[in-house]
C-alpha positions in Angstrom: 22.5 -27.5 28.0 25.9 -28.9 26.2 27.8 -27.1 23.8 29.6 -28.7 20.8 29.0 -32.0 22.2 30.4 -34.9 20.5 28.3 -38.3 22.2 29.3 -41.5 21.2 28.5 -45.0 23.4 29.4 -48.6 24.0 27.9 -50.8 21.2 26.4 -47.3 19.4 26.8 -46.3 16.1 27.9 -42.7 15.5 25.5 -40.7 13.3 27.8 -40.4 10.9 28.1 -44.1 10.8 24.6 -44.8 10.9 23.5 -42.4 8.3 26.3 -44.8 6.2 25.1 -47.6 6.5 21.1 -46.8 6.2 21.9 -44.6 2.7 24.5 -47.7 1.9 20.8 -50.2 1.8 21.6 -51.6 5.1 19.0 -50.3 7.8 19.4 -50.6 11.5 15.9 -49.8 12.0 15.5 -46.6 12.1 16.1 -43.6 9.4 17.4 -40.0 11.1 17.1 -36.4 9.0 18.8 -34.0 11.6 20.5 -33.8 14.8 20.8 -37.7 16.0 24.0 -38.8 17.4 23.9 -42.4 18.1 21.3 -46.0 17.4 21.9 -48.5 19.4 19.3 -51.2 18.0 17.9 -54.9 18.5 16.8 -56.3 15.2 13.7 -58.0 15.3 12.9 -61.6 14.1 12.2 -61.3 10.4 13.6 -58.2 9.4 16.7 -58.9 6.9 19.7 -57.0 7.3 19.6 -55.4 3.8 15.9 -54.5 4.0 15.7 -50.8 2.8 13.0 -49.2 4.4 13.7 -48.1 8.1 11.3 -48.7 10.6 11.2 -45.8 12.3 11.9 -42.4 10.7 13.1 -39.2 12.6 13.4 -35.8 11.0 15.0 -33.3 13.0 12.6 -30.0 13.3 15.2 -27.6 14.7 16.4 -25.0 15.6 13.6 -23.9 18.2 13.4 -20.3 19.3 13.9 -20.2 23.1 10.6 -19.7 25.5 8.4 -21.1 22.7 6.8 -24.0 22.0 8.1 -25.2 18.6 8.5 -28.7 16.4 11.9 -30.4 17.7 11.3 -33.7 16.2 8.7 -35.6 13.7 8.7 -39.1 14.4 6.7 -41.5 12.0 5.8 -45.3 12.8 6.8 -47.6 9.3 6.0 -50.8 11.2 2.4 -52.3 10.7 2.4 -52.1 14.3 1.7 -49.9 17.3 5.1 -48.8 19.1 5.5 -46.9 22.1 8.1 -43.9 22.0 10.3 -42.5 25.2 11.7 -39.2 24.6 13.7 -37.3 27.6 15.5 -34.2 28.1 19.4 -34.4 29.0 19.0 -32.1 31.8 15.4 -31.4 32.7 16.9 -27.5 32.8 16.6 -27.3 29.6 12.8 -26.4 28.5 9.9 -28.8 28.7 8.8 -31.1 26.2 5.4 -31.4 24.3 4.4 -34.7 23.0 1.4 -35.3 20.1 -0.8 -36.4 22.5 -1.0 -33.2 24.6 1.5 -34.2 27.5 4.4 -32.2 28.7 7.2 -32.5 31.0 11.2 -33.3 30.5 10.1 -36.9 29.7 7.3 -37.6 27.3 5.7 -41.2 26.2 3.4 -41.7 23.4 2.7 -44.3 21.0 1.8 -44.4 17.2 0.0 -46.9 15.1 1.8 -48.2 12.1 2.2 -45.6 9.3 1.2 -42.5 11.0 3.3 -39.9 12.2 3.7 -37.5 15.6 5.6 -34.6 16.4 7.4 -33.7 19.5 7.2 -29.9 20.5 10.1 -28.2 22.7 9.9 -24.5 25.0 13.5 -24.1 25.5 14.2 -22.6 29.0 17.9 -21.7 27.8 19.7 -20.7 24.4 22.2 -23.5 22.8 22.8 -27.1 22.4 19.4 -29.0 23.7 20.5 -33.0 24.2 17.7 -35.9 24.3 17.4 -39.2 24.2 14.7 -41.5 22.0 13.0 -45.1 23.3 11.5 -46.9 20.2 9.6 -50.0 21.5 7.4 -52.5 20.7 6.9 -56.6 21.1 9.2 -57.3 18.2 11.3 -53.9 18.2 13.5 -52.1 20.8 15.6 -48.8 19.7 17.5 -46.6 21.4 19.1 -42.7 20.2 20.4 -39.7 21.3 19.4 -36.5 19.3 20.3 -32.6 19.6 18.7 -29.1 18.4 19.3 -26.0 18.4 17.5 -23.0 20.7 18.3 -19.8 19.5 17.5 -16.3 21.0 16.2 -14.0 18.2 12.6 -13.0 17.3 9.9 -14.8 18.9 6.2 -14.1 17.6 4.4 -12.6 20.4 7.4 -12.6 23.0 7.1 -8.8 22.8 3.7 -7.3 22.3 2.8 -3.4 21.3 -0.5 -2.5 22.3 -0.2 1.1 21.4 0.0 2.8 19.2 -1.6 1.1 16.3 -4.2 3.5 14.9 -3.0 6.5 12.7 -4.6 8.8 15.2 -2.2 7.9 17.8 0.5 10.1 16.1 0.6 13.5 15.2 3.2 16.0 13.0 3.4 19.6 14.7 4.5 22.1 12.2 6.6 25.1 13.9 4.1 27.9 14.9 6.0 30.5 16.6 8.1 29.0 19.6 5.8 26.2 20.0 5.3 23.0 17.4 8.2 21.4 15.0 8.1 18.1 16.8 6.4 14.8 16.7 3.7 13.0 19.3 2.5 10.0 19.8 -0.8 9.8 22.2 -0.2 6.7 23.7 2.1 3.9 24.3 2.1 0.6 25.4 4.5 -2.5 24.5 4.9 -5.6 26.7 6.5 -8.5 27.4 4.7 -11.4 26.6 6.2 -14.3 27.2 6.6 -14.1 30.9 10.2 -13.5 31.8 9.8 -9.6 32.1 12.6 -8.6 30.5 11.6 -5.9 27.9 14.4 -3.3 27.7 13.8 -1.0 25.2 11.5 0.9 22.5 12.7 2.5 19.6 11.1 5.1 17.2 11.7 5.9 13.6 10.1 8.5 11.6 10.1 8.8 7.7 9.2 11.3 5.3 6.4 9.7 3.2 6.0 5.9 3.5 8.4 2.9 4.9 10.6 3.5 2.0 11.2 7.4 2.9 14.4 9.2 4.1 14.6 9.1 7.8 14.0 12.4 9.5 13.4 11.8 13.5 14.6 8.9 15.7 14.3 8.1 19.5 15.3 5.4 21.4 14.3 4.8 25.3 16.4 2.1 27.1 15.4 0.8 31.1 16.0 -2.2 33.3 14.2 -5.5 31.9 10.8 -4.8 33.1 7.1 -6.1 32.3 5.6 -3.2 30.3 6.7 0.3 29.1 3.6 2.8 29.5 5.0 6.2 29.6 2.0 8.5 30.9 3.0 11.9 29.8 -0.2 13.8 27.4 1.2 13.1 25.0 3.2 9.8 25.9 5.8 10.6 23.7 7.5 13.2 22.0 10.6 12.7 19.1 12.4 16.1 18.2 13.3 15.9 14.3 16.7 15.9 13.0 18.4 19.3 13.0 17.9 21.1 10.3 14.6 19.5 9.3 11.4 21.1 9.2 8.0 19.3 9.7 6.1 20.4 6.4 2.2 20.7 7.3 0.3 18.0 4.7 3.3 15.8 4.4 2.4 12.3 4.9 4.8 10.9 7.7 5.5 7.6 8.8 6.2 6.0 12.3 7.8 2.9 13.3 7.6 1.8 16.5 9.9 -1.5 17.6 9.7 -3.2 20.9 13.0 -5.3 22.2 13.4 -7.4 24.9 16.8 -9.2 26.6 16.5 -12.2 24.5 16.4 -10.3 20.7 12.6 -10.9 20.6 11.1 -7.8 19.0 7.4 -6.3 18.1 7.1 -3.9 15.5 4.0 -1.2 14.9 3.5 1.4 12.0 1.5 4.4 12.3 1.3 7.3 9.5 0.2 10.7 10.1 -0.7 13.5 7.0 -3.2 14.0 4.5 -4.8 10.8 4.0 -7.8 12.1 2.2 -10.8 10.6 3.7 -12.6 7.5 3.1 -13.0 8.3 -0.6 -13.3 5.0 -3.3 -9.9 4.1 -4.2 -6.7 3.3 -2.7 -6.4 5.7 0.1 -2.9 4.2 1.3 -4.0 4.7 5.0 -7.4 3.4 5.4 -6.4 -0.2 5.8 -3.8 -0.9 8.2 -2.2 -5.0 8.1 -0.5 -4.9 11.7 0.3 -8.5 11.1 1.9 -10.8 9.1 5.0 -8.1 8.9 7.9 -10.4 9.2 9.2 -13.4 8.1 8.9 -15.8 10.7 5.7 -14.9 11.4 5.5 -17.6 7.6 6.3 -21.3 7.4 6.1 -23.9 4.8 6.0 -26.6 5.9 6.9 -29.7 3.9 5.1 -33.3 4.1 6.2 -35.0 7.2 4.2 -38.8 7.2 0.4 -37.7 7.3 1.5 -34.2 8.5 2.8 -31.2 7.1 2.4 -30.1 3.3 0.7 -26.8 4.3 1.6 -23.1 4.8 0.9 -21.4 8.1 0.6 -17.4 9.2 1.1 -17.4 12.7 -0.4 -14.2 13.6 -2.8 -11.9 11.5 -4.6 -8.9 12.2 -5.8 -6.5 9.3 -7.5 -3.6 11.0 -9.8 -0.5 9.2 -8.4 2.3 9.7 -10.0 5.4 8.1 -13.1 5.1 11.0 -16.0 3.6 8.7 -15.5 0.0 10.0 -15.8 -1.4 6.3 -13.1 -4.0 6.7 -14.3 -6.7 4.4 -11.8 -9.3 2.9 -8.3 -10.7 3.4 -7.0 -12.6 0.5 -3.5 -14.7 1.0 -1.2 -15.9 -2.1 1.5 -17.9 -2.0 4.3 -18.1 -5.1 7.1 -20.2 -5.6 10.2 -18.0 -5.4 10.0 -14.2 -5.8 6.8 -12.0 -5.7 6.6 -12.9 -8.8 6.6 -16.6 -9.0 4.3 -19.0 -10.3 0.9 -19.2 -7.6 0.8 -22.3 -6.1 -1.7 -21.8 -2.8 -4.2 -19.2 -2.5 -7.1 -18.1 -0.2 -9.8 -15.8 0.4 -11.7 -14.6 3.6 -15.0 -12.8 3.5 -16.6 -11.3 6.0 -19.3 -9.0 7.3 -18.2 -5.1 7.3 -16.1 -4.6 10.2 -12.9 -3.1 11.7 -10.9 -5.7 12.5 -10.0 -9.2 11.0 -8.0 -11.1 14.1 -8.3 -15.4 13.6 -7.1 -16.3 17.3 -6.2 -19.7 16.3 -2.6 -21.4 16.2 -2.0 -20.8 13.9 -3.9 -17.9 12.7 -4.3 -19.0 9.1 -3.4 -22.3 7.4 -3.3 -22.3 3.2 -3.1 -25.4 1.3 -1.4 -25.8 -1.7 -3.0 -26.0 -5.2 -4.3 -29.8 -5.7 -1.0 -31.7 -6.9 1.3 -29.6 -5.3 3.8 -30.8 -3.1 6.2 -28.0 -0.5 9.9 -28.6 -1.5 12.4 -28.6 1.2 15.1 -25.7 0.3 12.7 -24.1 -1.9 11.7 -20.0 -1.3 8.4 -19.0 -0.9 6.5 -15.4 -0.9 3.4 -14.6 0.7 1.4 -11.7 -0.2 -1.4 -10.7 2.4 -4.2 -8.5 0.9 -6.9 -5.9 3.0 -9.4 -4.5 1.5 -12.2 -2.5 2.0 -15.8 -2.0 1.0 -14.3 1.0 -0.5 -11.9 -0.5 -2.7 -8.3 0.3 -0.2 -6.3 -2.4 0.3 -3.5 -3.2 2.5 -0.3 -5.6 1.0 2.1 -7.0 3.3 4.7 -9.8 1.7 6.7 -12.3 3.4 9.1 -15.0 2.3 10.0 -18.2 4.3 12.3 -21.2 2.7 10.8 -24.7 3.5 
């Protein structure tokens, strides 16, 4: 792992110089986009110095998240022949590479036929700058270059998992009754470290009056040494005392947000409510459907075209639940807009199914949404995804998240 390293080599070309030469119309055989430091090349016979079509395209896909397999670099073979590629981490302690053909290790080797692209993923074990080398060979081509990618701590989707509470019935608001009551209760709590490093360190609770934008009326944070699980066995599992001077109101809707955090800064959240839901009547009962995922921007990706790959919207995880006990969830729909929530719709998808209590596809990514015919995802453009869950009674829940391609 190196931090802020500047790399040059004898006979090599610095990243700035290499890109300048390429953009100036003198192709060295590599087109580089991203953190690539030096290029050494043997030009094949018949390739003119002024050839503007670089033979190998390298596109940096970073940064990546620590402890999560994520795209590091996409490589495109712009020749007419099969080319062999070898990528090696400068330090094997930095993590594991994953090749397009499924191999994994400190070094991976694979081949691409002419005109094809492949993406190498990285599972970073440490945070910071990860450096690597790229070797490109064929009977007429030999190129050596180096690259780097930043591995970040932060929210890796799935690193922390809240198993409970997930249902409204797990949460109760108890008004004052003589010397009793005047507290919020959570029937069961089960929060887990889910990426294998056993570093769950905190579970926090926040109660708001009304919906998720209401006034905070109670808070509680539990911290503990790094662990693989927080699962208090009390009955109830957790009690939360209202803020000084606040009295819990009978019939008032309250919203509880639970956040589990690990030492790497990864989080998972769950939101449940209590109050007078009104039962499962036709119309929109705000508690009848609950979208648990996606709720955070990092669960949505707008993937720009990369050779033959990309140009699609990805939703990493989807978990939509019927929450009023009649198991009549029947539809989950997705709508992607350019810019904010009022922008032009550029992609749509609707999934319908037999009435059920939960929609939770287990593929990776959970859902792929193809842009409307003729639309190309633009790098640097903000996209907004709206997910809507609907039951047979017409009740809905909506989640809106964003990503910049």
